[in-house]
C-alpha positions as CSV (number, residue, x, y, z in Angstrom):
1,M,6.7,-1.3,-25.0
2,K,6.8,-3.1,-21.8
3,I,5.7,-1.2,-18.6
4,L,6.0,-2.7,-15.1
5,H,3.6,-1.5,-12.5
6,T,4.3,-2.0,-8.8
7,S,3.5,-0.1,-5.5
8,D,3.5,-0.3,-1.7
9,W,7.0,-1.5,-1.1
10,H,6.8,-0.1,2.5
11,L,10.5,-0.1,2.9
12,G,11.4,0.0,6.6
13,N,8.3,-1.9,7.6
14,Q,8.5,-4.3,10.6
15,I,6.3,-7.2,11.8
16,C,5.9,-7.2,15.5
17,G,9.1,-5.3,15.9
18,R,11.1,-7.5,13.7
19,K,12.9,-5.6,11.0
20,R,12.5,-6.8,7.4
21,Y,15.6,-5.3,5.5
22,D,16.6,-8.7,4.1
23,E,13.2,-9.4,2.6
24,H,13.1,-5.9,1.0
25,E,16.7,-6.4,-0.4
26,Q,15.7,-9.7,-1.9
27,F,12.5,-8.2,-3.4
28,L,14.5,-5.3,-5.0
29,S,17.1,-7.6,-6.5
30,W,14.4,-10.0,-7.9
31,L,12.7,-6.9,-9.4
32,L,15.7,-5.7,-11.0
33,S,16.4,-9.0,-12.4
34,L,12.8,-9.2,-13.8
35,I,13.3,-5.7,-15.4
36,N,16.5,-7.1,-17.2
37,R,15.1,-10.3,-18.1
38,E,11.9,-9.1,-19.6
39,G,13.4,-5.9,-21.2
40,V,11.1,-3.6,-19.3
41,D,11.0,-0.1,-20.8
42,I,9.1,1.8,-18.1
43,L,8.8,1.1,-14.3
44,I,6.0,2.7,-12.5
45,V,6.0,2.7,-8.5
46,A,2.5,4.0,-7.4
47,G,3.3,5.2,-3.9
48,D,4.2,4.0,-0.4
49,I,7.7,3.5,-1.2
50,F,8.5,3.7,2.5
51,D,6.5,2.7,5.5
52,T,6.8,5.9,7.4
53,T,7.5,9.6,6.4
54,T,10.9,9.3,8.3
55,P,12.3,6.0,6.9
56,P,15.4,4.6,8.5
57,N,18.9,5.2,6.8
58,R,19.1,1.7,5.7
59,S,15.9,1.8,3.8
60,L,16.9,5.1,2.2
61,E,20.2,3.3,1.1
62,Q,18.2,0.4,-0.4
63,Y,15.9,2.8,-2.3
64,Y,18.7,4.9,-3.9
65,Q,20.9,1.9,-4.6
66,F,18.0,0.3,-6.5
67,L,17.3,3.5,-8.5
68,A,21.0,3.7,-9.5
69,R,20.9,0.1,-10.6
70,A,17.6,0.4,-12.5
71,A,18.7,3.5,-14.2
72,G,21.3,1.4,-15.8
73,S,19.1,-1.4,-16.8
74,S,16.7,-1.7,-19.8
75,C,14.4,0.9,-18.3
76,R,14.2,4.1,-20.4
77,Q,12.0,5.8,-17.6
78,I,11.1,5.3,-14.1
79,I,8.0,6.9,-12.6
80,I,7.7,7.2,-8.8
81,T,4.8,8.9,-6.9
82,A,4.4,9.5,-3.2
83,G,1.7,7.5,-1.2
84,N,0.0,8.3,2.0
85,H,2.9,6.8,4.0
86,D,5.5,8.8,2.2
87,S,6.9,12.1,2.9
88,P,6.2,14.3,-0.2
89,S,9.2,16.5,0.3
90,L,11.4,13.4,0.9
91,I,10.2,11.8,-2.5
92,A,10.6,14.8,-4.3
93,A,14.1,16.0,-2.9
94,P,16.2,14.6,-5.6
95,R,14.0,15.6,-8.4
96,E,16.6,17.6,-10.3
97,L,19.2,15.0,-10.1
98,C,16.7,12.2,-10.9
99,K,16.0,13.9,-14.2
100,Y,19.5,13.1,-15.3
101,L,18.8,9.4,-14.8
102,N,15.5,9.6,-16.5
103,I,13.6,9.1,-13.2
104,T,10.5,11.2,-12.5
105,V,9.6,11.6,-8.9
106,V,6.4,13.4,-7.8
107,G,5.8,14.2,-4.2
108,Q,2.6,16.4,-4.5
109,V,0.4,17.5,-7.3
110,P,1.0,21.0,-8.8
111,D,-1.6,23.4,-9.5
112,D,-1.0,23.4,-13.3
113,P,-1.9,19.9,-14.5
114,E,0.4,20.5,-17.5
115,E,3.5,20.5,-15.2
116,L,2.4,16.9,-14.1
117,I,2.4,15.3,-17.5
118,T,5.4,13.5,-18.9
119,I,5.6,12.7,-22.6
120,L,7.9,9.8,-23.4
121,K,9.6,9.6,-26.9
122,D,11.0,6.8,-28.8
123,Q,14.5,6.5,-30.2
124,D,13.5,8.6,-33.2
125,G,12.1,11.4,-31.1
126,R,8.5,10.7,-31.8
127,P,5.9,10.7,-28.9
128,E,5.0,7.2,-27.8
129,L,3.4,7.5,-24.4
130,I,1.8,10.2,-22.1
131,I,2.1,9.6,-18.4
132,C,0.1,11.5,-15.7
133,P,1.9,10.5,-12.5
134,V,-0.7,11.5,-9.8
135,P,0.6,11.0,-6.2
136,Y,-1.6,10.6,-3.1
137,L,-4.0,13.5,-3.0
138,R,-4.1,15.0,0.4
139,D,-7.0,16.8,1.9
140,R,-5.3,20.2,1.1
141,D,-4.8,19.3,-2.5
142,V,-8.5,18.6,-3.2
143,R,-10.8,20.3,-0.8
144,T,-11.8,23.7,0.6
145,M,-12.7,23.6,4.3
146,Q,-16.3,24.4,5.0
147,A,-17.6,25.5,8.5
148,G,-20.1,23.1,10.0
149,E,-19.6,20.3,7.5
150,S,-20.8,16.8,8.7
151,A,-18.5,13.8,8.2
152,G,-20.6,12.6,5.3
153,E,-20.4,16.1,3.6
154,K,-16.7,16.2,4.1
155,A,-16.3,12.8,2.4
156,A,-18.3,13.8,-0.5
157,N,-16.5,17.0,-1.0
158,L,-13.3,15.0,-0.9
159,I,-14.5,12.5,-3.6
160,E,-15.6,15.5,-5.8
161,G,-12.2,17.2,-5.3
162,I,-10.4,14.1,-6.3
163,K,-12.7,13.6,-9.4
164,A,-12.1,17.2,-10.3
165,R,-8.3,16.9,-10.1
166,Y,-8.2,13.9,-12.4
167,H,-10.6,15.2,-14.8
168,A,-8.4,18.4,-15.2
169,I,-5.3,16.3,-15.6
170,G,-7.1,14.0,-18.1
171,S,-8.4,17.0,-20.2
172,C,-4.8,18.3,-20.5
173,A,-3.4,15.0,-21.5
174,E,-6.2,14.4,-24.0
175,K,-5.5,17.8,-25.6
176,M,-1.9,16.7,-25.9
177,R,-2.7,13.6,-27.4
178,E,-5.0,15.2,-30.1
179,E,-2.0,17.4,-31.1
180,M,0.4,14.4,-31.5
181,G,-1.7,11.4,-32.7
182,D,-4.9,9.6,-31.5
183,F,-3.5,6.3,-30.6
184,I,-0.7,7.3,-28.1
185,P,-1.6,5.7,-24.8
186,I,-2.4,7.8,-21.8
187,I,-1.3,6.1,-18.5
188,A,-2.2,7.7,-15.1
189,T,-1.2,6.7,-11.6
190,G,-3.0,7.2,-8.3
191,H,-2.9,6.2,-4.7
192,L,-6.3,6.0,-3.1
193,F,-9.1,3.7,-2.0
194,A,-11.3,2.9,-5.1
195,A,-15.0,2.0,-4.3
196,G,-15.4,-2.0,-4.0
197,G,-11.8,-2.2,-3.1
198,I,-10.9,-5.4,-1.2
199,T,-8.7,-5.2,2.0
200,R,-7.8,-8.0,4.5
201,E,-7.5,-7.8,8.3
202,D,-4.0,-7.1,9.3
203,D,-2.9,-6.2,5.8
204,G,-1.3,-2.8,6.7
205,C,-3.7,-0.6,4.8
206,R,-4.1,2.7,6.6
207,D,-7.4,4.4,6.3
208,L,-7.5,7.4,3.9
209,Y,-9.6,10.4,4.6
210,L,-12.4,9.6,6.9
211,G,-12.0,5.9,7.2
212,T,-13.3,4.4,3.9
213,L,-16.2,6.9,3.6
214,A,-14.3,8.6,0.9
215,S,-13.9,5.7,-1.5
216,V,-13.6,6.9,-5.0
217,G,-15.8,5.6,-7.8
218,A,-14.5,4.5,-11.2
219,D,-16.3,7.7,-12.7
220,A,-13.6,9.8,-11.0
221,F,-11.2,8.9,-13.7
222,P,-11.6,10.4,-17.1
223,S,-12.3,7.8,-20.1
224,C,-9.2,9.1,-21.9
225,I,-7.0,7.2,-19.5
226,D,-6.0,4.0,-21.1
227,Y,-4.3,2.4,-17.9
228,L,-4.6,3.5,-14.3
229,A,-1.8,2.3,-12.1
230,L,-3.0,2.3,-8.6
231,G,-1.4,2.0,-5.2
232,H,-2.6,1.7,-1.5
233,L,-4.6,-1.5,-1.4
234,H,-2.3,-4.4,-0.6
235,L,-4.1,-7.2,-2.5
236,P,-3.8,-7.2,-6.3
237,Q,-7.2,-6.4,-7.7
238,R,-9.2,-4.7,-10.5
239,V,-11.4,-1.7,-10.0
240,C,-15.1,-2.6,-10.7
241,G,-13.7,-5.5,-12.9
242,N,-12.0,-3.1,-15.2
243,D,-8.8,-4.8,-16.6
244,R,-7.2,-1.5,-17.2
245,M,-7.8,0.0,-13.7
246,R,-5.5,-2.1,-11.5
247,Y,-3.8,-2.3,-8.2
248,S,-0.7,-4.2,-8.3
249,G,-0.8,-4.9,-4.5
250,A,2.1,-4.9,-2.1
251,P,4.9,-7.3,-3.1
252,L,5.5,-8.5,0.4
253,P,2.8,-9.6,3.0
254,M,2.2,-6.7,5.4
255,G,0.9,-8.8,8.3
256,F,-0.2,-12.2,9.2
257,G,-3.6,-11.4,7.8
258,E,-1.9,-11.9,4.4
259,A,-0.3,-15.2,5.3
260,G,-0.4,-17.5,2.3
261,Q,-1.5,-14.8,-0.1
262,T,0.1,-14.7,-3.6
263,K,1.7,-11.3,-4.2
264,S,2.4,-9.8,-7.5
265,V,3.6,-7.1,-9.9
266,L,1.7,-6.1,-13.1
267,M,3.3,-6.2,-16.7
268,L,1.8,-4.2,-19.5
269,D,2.5,-5.0,-23.0
270,V,1.6,-1.9,-25.0
271,Q,1.3,-1.5,-28.7
272,D,-1.0,1.6,-28.8
273,S,-4.0,3.0,-26.9
274,R,-6.1,0.3,-28.3
275,N,-3.8,-2.7,-28.0
276,M,-2.7,-3.5,-24.5
277,S,-2.5,-6.5,-22.4
278,V,-2.0,-6.9,-18.7
279,K,-0.7,-9.9,-16.8
280,E,0.2,-10.6,-13.1
281,I,3.6,-11.8,-12.3
282,P,3.9,-13.6,-8.9
283,V,6.6,-12.4,-6.4
284,P,8.6,-15.1,-4.8
285,V,8.0,-15.7,-1.1
286,F,11.2,-14.4,0.6
287,Q,9.9,-15.0,4.2
288,Q,7.1,-17.5,5.1
289,L,4.4,-16.1,7.5
290,R,2.0,-18.5,9.2
291,R,-1.0,-18.1,11.3
292,I,-1.9,-20.9,13.6
293,S,-5.1,-21.0,15.6
294,G,-6.9,-23.4,17.9
295,A,-7.0,-24.8,21.4
296,F,-3.6,-24.8,23.4
297,E,-3.0,-28.6,22.5
298,E,-3.8,-28.1,18.9
299,V,-1.4,-25.2,18.6
300,L,1.4,-27.1,20.2
301,K,0.9,-30.0,18.0
302,E,1.0,-27.8,14.7
303,L,4.0,-26.0,16.0
304,G,5.7,-29.3,16.6
305,R,4.9,-30.2,12.9
306,L,6.5,-27.0,11.7
307,K,9.5,-27.7,13.9
308,M,10.0,-31.1,12.1
309,E,9.7,-29.4,8.6
310,Y,12.7,-27.3,9.8
311,S,11.7,-24.5,7.4
312,P,12.1,-20.9,8.4
313,A,8.8,-19.2,9.2
314,L,7.4,-16.2,11.3
315,V,4.3,-17.3,13.2
316,E,1.5,-15.8,14.8
317,V,-0.5,-17.8,17.3
318,I,-4.2,-17.2,18.0
319,L,-5.1,-19.2,21.1
320,E,-8.8,-20.1,21.1
321,D,-9.2,-21.6,24.4
322,P,-11.5,-20.8,27.2
323,R,-9.0,-21.6,29.9
324,I,-6.5,-19.2,31.4
325,I,-3.1,-20.7,30.8
326,P,-0.6,-18.4,32.6
327,D,2.6,-19.8,31.0
328,A,1.1,-20.2,27.4
329,S,3.6,-18.0,25.6
330,E,6.5,-19.6,27.3
331,R,5.5,-23.1,26.5
332,I,4.6,-22.2,23.0
333,R,8.0,-20.7,22.4
334,T,9.7,-23.7,24.1
335,T,8.1,-26.0,21.7
336,I,9.9,-24.5,18.6
337,Q,13.3,-24.2,20.3
338,G,16.2,-25.3,18.0
339,S,14.3,-24.8,14.9
340,P,14.1,-21.7,12.4
341,V,10.4,-21.3,13.3
342,E,9.9,-17.9,15.3
343,V,6.8,-17.1,17.2
344,L,6.3,-13.3,16.9
345,K,3.0,-13.0,18.4
346,V,0.6,-14.9,20.7
347,K,-2.9,-13.7,21.0
348,A,-5.4,-15.0,23.4
349,Q,-9.0,-15.0,22.2
350,R,-11.1,-15.4,25.4
351,I,-14.5,-14.0,26.2
352,S,-14.0,-11.1,28.7
353,A,-16.4,-9.0,30.4
354,Q,-14.6,-5.8,29.7
355,A,-12.1,-4.8,27.1
356,M,-8.4,-5.1,27.7
357,Q,-8.7,-6.8,31.1
358,P,-5.4,-7.1,33.1
359,E,-5.5,-10.9,32.9
360,R,-5.3,-10.8,29.2
361,A,-1.5,-10.9,29.4
362,E,-1.1,-12.3,25.8
363,E,-2.4,-9.1,24.3
364,S,-0.5,-5.8,24.2
365,L,-1.5,-2.2,23.1
366,A,1.2,-2.4,20.4
367,G,-0.7,-5.3,18.8
368,L,-3.8,-3.2,18.1
369,S,-4.6,-0.6,15.6
370,P,-5.9,2.8,16.8
371,E,-9.4,1.8,15.5
372,E,-9.3,-1.4,17.4
373,V,-8.4,0.5,20.5
374,F,-11.2,2.9,20.0
375,H,-13.7,0.0,19.6
376,R,-12.4,-1.6,22.8
377,R,-13.1,1.8,24.7
378,L,-16.6,1.9,23.3
379,D,-17.1,-1.7,24.4
380,A,-15.7,-0.9,27.9
381,A,-18.0,2.2,28.1
382,E,-21.0,0.1,27.1
383,I,-21.9,2.6,24.4
384,P,-25.2,1.6,22.7
385,K,-24.8,0.5,19.0
386,E,-27.0,3.3,17.8
387,E,-24.8,5.9,19.2
388,R,-21.5,4.4,17.8
389,Q,-21.7,5.4,14.0
390,E,-21.5,9.1,14.8
391,L,-18.6,8.5,17.2
392,L,-16.6,6.4,14.8
393,E,-17.0,9.1,12.1
394,S,-15.7,11.6,14.4
395,F,-12.9,9.3,15.5
396,H,-11.9,8.8,11.7
397,E,-12.0,12.4,11.1
398,I,-9.7,13.4,14.1
399,Y,-7.3,10.5,13.4
400,S,-7.0,11.5,9.6
401,E,-6.3,15.1,10.7
402,L,-3.6,13.8,13.1
403,L,-1.9,11.9,10.4
404,E,-2.0,14.9,8.1
405,E,-0.3,17.0,10.8
406,D,2.4,14.5,11.2
407,T,3.1,14.6,7.5
408,N,2.9,18.3,7.3
409,S,5.4,18.8,10.4
410,E,8.1,16.6,8.9
């Protein structure tokens, strides 16, 4: 049995305002051809199908067209769970219709763990796989609010709540396996930040819960799980070096911080719970991203070289120059005129006495994350380092609550 694990498609995502519909269309077409070529039996998409809770119509069309085509492929079952960027109700809305296409969609976790578990059978009707499709666990799914909790206590309670959820689901799945046969594999999904997880600057990962304070340890997952298909982190990686707890990573680079990174999906070859192998399959590069940094003259020289290559590329320029060059952006873009190279962002790295000075014309608020803006305000207000940790924890808590409210008010 072959199982394909992917996540974090982020359909509808943009880079510096540039839409990426063509890239997503090419990825979905490639994924479908991979499914057919390899004879994939089961497809797992572990969250963040969309980039926002209200995706554009074109992204919705891409998603449903893919599902229709994949349902007619070699796939006998498709498992899709919601991530933190997704609307749980949007993902779950076509649930009854999807059942007829052998597609399981899970927006939020039910109270009864048995309702979550899917048993797959072979052509002779014998159970061959137990799947526990766990979506992103929201605050309300795993924690009871306590008055007067500190940020650290809230994070600890979140972790305990997540652990309790997974162990309840695992216990139910293990009981089913005992009734059906010891060697039937149990596969679970998740969308969370596992302890030790690696992120990269500008990779598009949104902090969960209270920043990364609520990173989940490997002990949160019961030992009965034979493979844990994770989403949320955009770099492919193992959890604590465990080959059976894996992030597939995002199939497309989410920002210039991932320029040049190899993206992948994961293929599982499953015989039974004891015999299982996992391999990474590289995803083709559908759109080159380049990050160029250096002094002004060095940047112009490198852009000239890219122009001569005449290869399509989206570029971020980080100008590391002590001089103020008022027309830097205009001169940079003039350099690549007449070529398929497109400079989307020019960022000046200059020492400034105060955050976000008016003369930093190359930097805009849209190019900063909320946490970067908060750090700039702390710098501007000259807040001492010893006072910042508590303020940062409060910021993460408030920001997480705002994101939760956005999702709940959809």
